[in-house]
Steps between C-alpha positions, in 0.01 A plus 500: 500500500234258372599140442525407136452162342713434192372210287785409267610267222802481270571340167855392431740377231483155662526329837878445520767663711599748228146593391361849559177695537350630173155606626391640833134543580351607830198667655511713811195474725433696817417838356178627342621427150677178400841575350605279209860458383586288197825517303713290267880509523796426278752240614842376393373146564302360204148372568500123485233335287336314789445833678378661178248218460359581846486879500505587130759777541723517191832686455345767275262598784805597709686705240576852623378426853699595807648237730300401806718707737465814286121475468235717663312196633810361674577839655139519620535155658807623687296793638236255627759270658438576868423268789141619550401388148407154374637325190253245361618245241394152385813287545688788658841336521540499121416868448683619812814309390471646148464854637807445721704469178386855421619618843159493670497369858150507643434668834126441462303226674456224243177312432551202270150409383627164371615399849187643662281304255690178578427550871137604456404263216729198562283258302488694173655306211707809405578843644605684185356845437332397174349194671330725757402741223272229362416307820382814681354651180714812540493540122135605526598813694833586341375686193297746707801552727735535200276758333487708819881497526578528127673160487505250213458147636738235366594171669863491619541872439636673810225759541232253386614257768504782757135569421409133554709500818306801632178301460655186655626705796143601588391134500804393704437773753142380547615138540771599752245706695269197516773260617660747742210726612690648795803613301572787262476329158778705338746434783392135502588475130847639579528238774383216273753607236779431750344181645627166365246309290433140602519292181289188535606285204771455238437638152831366364738204520447135583241577768290734288142499632598355840465710813815600687349329805474168311858526379624595848345179632612272215833651392631756751862454378398634159364819658818539705702448179298778332578742783874422481550476125245710311645850501212647299236389752296806588436615857136386500593144397777487762255617764240245386747209495628590847141521624418157351814344651432669832152350517643146496778582746787520248 
C-alpha cells in the first residue's frame, strides 16, 4: 500500500487539561487526488474566550454537530492510522495530546514541522506557522492552492492552517535536502522531530538574552538549581543546560 502523508491541525476549546477538540482539519497526500477532511464538533466543555479570540469558533457554529469521536473525519483518521503513514503537524505535541483525549493513539511516524524548523533555521526570530507564512511568502501561493482544493483560507482555522503547512512542508523538505543531501528528507524530518534541540540563550528569567554557555561559566549553580527545582522545564531546555554544564566540566 502506498505511503500517505496526513497534514493535520486541530482547533480546541482551550489549552488546558480539560479542553477538547472542536475542529479537525487534515489533508491526505500520496494519492493522485488530495483528500481534504474538515469538520467542527460539539463539546461538553465550553470554548474559552482566549481560544475564541484566536480561532473565531463560536458556540453557535457547533450546535447540532457530532462529537469528535462520532465524526466521519475522526473515523477516517483512524483508518489512516498505520505505521507506514506519516502524520505532519506544526507543534505536534499539542495536537497529538488533544487527540489522545478523544481516544486516538498515533501509530504513524510523526513529523513536527515546528521542531524541524528549529533545527534547520535555528537563527529565525520565531518559528510559528504564521511567521513562516509571511517570511517565506507562502501567502502568495495559498489562494491558488486553496481554489484547487476548494478550501477557504482563514488564519488560525484548522484547514486554513493545514493549507499553509502543506506549503511550508515543501520549503522545509528542500532545506533539509540541502543540509543533508545524502539522506531521505522525509525520514530525516522524522529523525529531527525526535532529536533534542540545542537552545542557545535564555528568553525568560533573570538571564534573559544571555547564552546558556555564558551562564554556565558565570553561574553554574543556578543552572543546576533549574534542573533540580523547575518541574516544568521542557526536555530541550534540560538537554541544553546539561550540554552547557558538560562543556565546562560540571
